[in-house]
Short mmCIF file of the C-alpha atoms (twelve columns), coordinates in Angstrom:
data_MODEL
# 
_entry.id   MODEL 
# 
loop_
_atom_site.group_PDB 
_atom_site.id 
_atom_site.type_symbol 
_atom_site.label_atom_id 
_atom_site.label_alt_id 
_atom_site.label_comp_id 
_atom_site.label_asym_id 
_atom_site.label_seq_id 
_atom_site.Cartn_x 
_atom_site.Cartn_y 
_atom_site.Cartn_z 
_atom_site.pdbx_PDB_model_num 
ATOM 1   C CA . UNK A 1   -0.301  -0.056 0.050   1 
ATOM 2   C CA . UNK A 2   1.254   3.405  -0.864  1 
ATOM 3   C CA . UNK A 3   1.990   5.808  1.828   1 
ATOM 4   C CA . UNK A 4   0.353   9.079  1.695   1 
ATOM 5   C CA . UNK A 5   2.108   10.357 3.839   1 
ATOM 6   C CA . UNK A 6   5.427   10.038 2.477   1 
ATOM 7   C CA . UNK A 7   4.512   10.887 -1.330  1 
ATOM 8   C CA . UNK A 8   6.339   14.117 -2.919  1 
ATOM 9   C CA . UNK A 9   3.211   15.807 -3.977  1 
ATOM 10  C CA . UNK A 10  2.354   15.301 0.434   1 
ATOM 11  C CA . UNK A 11  5.809   17.050 1.035   1 
ATOM 12  C CA . UNK A 12  5.150   19.648 -1.325  1 
ATOM 13  C CA . UNK A 13  1.427   20.548 -0.150  1 
ATOM 14  C CA . UNK A 14  2.524   20.567 3.718   1 
ATOM 15  C CA . UNK A 15  5.309   23.244 3.528   1 
ATOM 16  C CA . UNK A 16  4.046   26.676 5.141   1 
ATOM 17  C CA . UNK A 17  4.724   28.494 1.325   1 
ATOM 18  C CA . UNK A 18  2.351   26.315 -0.111  1 
ATOM 19  C CA . UNK A 19  -0.500  26.023 2.704   1 
ATOM 20  C CA . UNK A 20  -0.355  30.025 2.264   1 
ATOM 21  C CA . UNK A 21  -0.132  30.084 -1.835  1 
ATOM 22  C CA . UNK A 22  -3.194  27.629 -1.853  1 
ATOM 23  C CA . UNK A 23  -5.113  29.505 0.822   1 
ATOM 24  C CA . UNK A 24  -4.279  32.606 -1.750  1 
ATOM 25  C CA . UNK A 25  -5.427  30.326 -4.654  1 
ATOM 26  C CA . UNK A 26  -8.606  29.955 -2.957  1 
ATOM 27  C CA . UNK A 27  -9.759  33.256 -1.667  1 
ATOM 28  C CA . UNK A 28  -8.856  34.382 -5.460  1 
ATOM 29  C CA . UNK A 29  -11.417 31.715 -6.864  1 
ATOM 30  C CA . UNK A 30  -14.082 32.914 -4.266  1 
ATOM 31  C CA . UNK A 31  -13.560 36.466 -5.867  1 
ATOM 32  C CA . UNK A 32  -13.629 35.422 -9.545  1 
ATOM 33  C CA . UNK A 33  -16.650 33.036 -9.027  1 
ATOM 34  C CA . UNK A 34  -18.528 36.175 -7.018  1 
ATOM 35  C CA . UNK A 35  -17.731 38.335 -9.833  1 
ATOM 36  C CA . UNK A 36  -19.089 36.084 -12.381 1 
ATOM 37  C CA . UNK A 37  -22.492 34.814 -10.176 1 
ATOM 38  C CA . UNK A 38  -23.339 38.719 -10.258 1 
ATOM 39  C CA . UNK A 39  -22.213 40.001 -6.834  1 
ATOM 40  C CA . UNK A 40  -21.972 43.677 -7.043  1 
ATOM 41  C CA . UNK A 41  -20.887 46.785 -5.571  1 
ATOM 42  C CA . UNK A 42  -19.348 46.512 -1.665  1 
ATOM 43  C CA . UNK A 43  -20.166 42.616 -1.703  1 
ATOM 44  C CA . UNK A 44  -17.551 42.385 -4.233  1 
ATOM 45  C CA . UNK A 45  -15.156 45.317 -2.962  1 
ATOM 46  C CA . UNK A 46  -15.283 43.363 0.405   1 
ATOM 47  C CA . UNK A 47  -13.920 40.487 -0.890  1 
ATOM 48  C CA . UNK A 48  -11.022 41.889 -3.125  1 
ATOM 49  C CA . UNK A 49  -10.269 44.061 -0.120  1 
ATOM 50  C CA . UNK A 50  -10.086 40.931 1.790   1 
ATOM 51  C CA . UNK A 51  -7.751  39.161 -0.782  1 
ATOM 52  C CA . UNK A 52  -5.550  42.224 -0.704  1 
ATOM 53  C CA . UNK A 53  -5.298  42.064 3.156   1 
ATOM 54  C CA . UNK A 54  -4.760  38.100 2.853   1 
ATOM 55  C CA . UNK A 55  -1.648  38.908 0.778   1 
ATOM 56  C CA . UNK A 56  -0.238  41.498 2.907   1 
ATOM 57  C CA . UNK A 57  -0.673  38.637 5.786   1 
ATOM 58  C CA . UNK A 58  0.628   36.030 3.904   1 
ATOM 59  C CA . UNK A 59  4.054   38.030 2.276   1 
ATOM 60  C CA . UNK A 60  4.527   39.060 5.978   1 
ATOM 61  C CA . UNK A 61  4.185   35.462 7.389   1 
ATOM 62  C CA . UNK A 62  6.653   34.024 4.407   1 
ATOM 63  C CA . UNK A 63  9.041   36.437 6.002   1 
ATOM 64  C CA . UNK A 64  8.406   34.899 9.006   1 
ATOM 65  C CA . UNK A 65  6.925   37.733 10.713  1 
ATOM 66  C CA . UNK A 66  5.366   36.368 14.196  1 
ATOM 67  C CA . UNK A 67  2.056   38.687 13.778  1 
ATOM 68  C CA . UNK A 68  1.633   37.324 10.006  1 
ATOM 69  C CA . UNK A 69  2.357   33.700 11.105  1 
ATOM 70  C CA . UNK A 70  -0.328  33.845 14.186  1 
ATOM 71  C CA . UNK A 71  -2.883  35.852 11.538  1 
ATOM 72  C CA . UNK A 72  -2.846  33.513 8.576   1 
ATOM 73  C CA . UNK A 73  -2.910  30.285 10.694  1 
ATOM 74  C CA . UNK A 74  -5.648  31.270 12.714  1 
ATOM 75  C CA . UNK A 75  -7.788  32.794 9.745   1 
ATOM 76  C CA . UNK A 76  -6.804  29.154 7.691   1 
ATOM 77  C CA . UNK A 77  -7.704  27.126 10.289  1 
ATOM 78  C CA . UNK A 78  -11.121 29.026 11.095  1 
ATOM 79  C CA . UNK A 79  -11.840 28.842 7.516   1 
ATOM 80  C CA . UNK A 80  -11.374 25.291 7.480   1 
ATOM 81  C CA . UNK A 81  -13.105 24.149 10.405  1 
ATOM 82  C CA . UNK A 82  -16.336 26.280 8.761   1 
ATOM 83  C CA . UNK A 83  -15.663 24.861 5.275   1 
ATOM 84  C CA . UNK A 84  -15.484 21.304 7.088   1 
ATOM 85  C CA . UNK A 85  -19.055 21.942 8.902   1 
ATOM 86  C CA . UNK A 86  -20.583 23.179 5.950   1 
ATOM 87  C CA . UNK A 87  -19.279 20.443 4.059   1 
ATOM 88  C CA . UNK A 88  -20.699 17.381 6.141   1 
ATOM 89  C CA . UNK A 89  -23.723 18.966 7.239   1 
ATOM 90  C CA . UNK A 90  -24.878 22.092 4.212   1 
ATOM 91  C CA . UNK A 91  -23.738 20.346 1.138   1 
ATOM 92  C CA . UNK A 92  -26.859 17.780 0.176   1 
ATOM 93  C CA . UNK A 93  -25.290 13.746 -1.027  1 
ATOM 94  C CA . UNK A 94  -26.369 14.358 -4.376  1 
ATOM 95  C CA . UNK A 95  -23.869 17.008 -4.954  1 
ATOM 96  C CA . UNK A 96  -21.318 14.129 -5.031  1 
ATOM 97  C CA . UNK A 97  -18.514 16.490 -6.342  1 
ATOM 98  C CA . UNK A 98  -18.924 19.340 -4.024  1 
ATOM 99  C CA . UNK A 99  -19.221 17.516 -0.686  1 
ATOM 100 C CA . UNK A 100 -16.058 15.330 -1.249  1 
ATOM 101 C CA . UNK A 101 -13.837 18.303 -2.374  1 
ATOM 102 C CA . UNK A 102 -15.020 20.453 0.157   1 
ATOM 103 C CA . UNK A 103 -14.458 18.101 2.742   1 
ATOM 104 C CA . UNK A 104 -10.801 17.483 1.431   1 
ATOM 105 C CA . UNK A 105 -10.095 21.220 0.961   1 
ATOM 106 C CA . UNK A 106 -11.216 21.996 4.609   1 
ATOM 107 C CA . UNK A 107 -9.144  19.588 6.042   1 
ATOM 108 C CA . UNK A 108 -5.907  20.498 4.108   1 
ATOM 109 C CA . UNK A 109 -6.947  23.734 5.946   1 
ATOM 110 C CA . UNK A 110 -7.167  22.967 9.321   1 
ATOM 111 C CA . UNK A 111 -4.400  20.773 9.066   1 
ATOM 112 C CA . UNK A 112 -2.258  24.030 7.208   1 
ATOM 113 C CA . UNK A 113 -3.603  26.146 9.941   1 
ATOM 114 C CA . UNK A 114 -2.269  23.423 12.667  1 
ATOM 115 C CA . UNK A 115 1.265   23.578 10.549  1 
ATOM 116 C CA . UNK A 116 1.594   27.098 10.455  1 
ATOM 117 C CA . UNK A 117 1.043   28.040 14.090  1 
ATOM 118 C CA . UNK A 118 4.144   29.433 15.470  1 
ATOM 119 C CA . UNK A 119 4.197   27.587 18.764  1 
ATOM 120 C CA . UNK A 120 7.537   25.816 20.434  1 
ATOM 121 C CA . UNK A 121 5.832   22.892 21.773  1 
ATOM 122 C CA . UNK A 122 4.837   21.605 18.039  1 
ATOM 123 C CA . UNK A 123 8.760   21.893 17.489  1 
ATOM 124 C CA . UNK A 124 8.508   18.333 18.313  1 
ATOM 125 C CA . UNK A 125 5.513   16.990 16.392  1 
ATOM 126 C CA . UNK A 126 6.147   19.234 13.532  1 
ATOM 127 C CA . UNK A 127 10.217  17.631 13.364  1 
ATOM 128 C CA . UNK A 128 8.750   14.001 14.221  1 
ATOM 129 C CA . UNK A 129 5.249   13.396 12.018  1 
ATOM 130 C CA . UNK A 130 4.873   16.480 10.170  1 
ATOM 131 C CA . UNK A 131 8.253   17.479 8.995   1 
ATOM 132 C CA . UNK A 132 8.422   21.002 6.570   1 
ATOM 133 C CA . UNK A 133 11.601  20.335 4.572   1 
ATOM 134 C CA . UNK A 134 11.515  19.177 1.172   1 
# 
């Protein structure tokens, strides 16, 4: 059986920079989707402002700024928890592509939020189980 945790794709996806970029891409896709499906005015402007703000905090997190890391870790974790709950309870079983995608991307964001947390006690766990080195 293939160990997915040792695969090169998973090694790439669990890097902090990959987690941050996937989150920015996810937010950008939400903005594009909102524009295509007709959200107008202040809602679209708020989504664009949020994307810019997330981009700034992502840049700060990539530069190892503690405030940027904390904000992005909490934001990604909360996004993951909210998406997971939505995917489990509010996406109907008839949407057989959306439901598993929602659950998988949400689980990825939950794990990503945990990996990004700049806690010293997590260092042993990171080194032993989720090494972020390529």
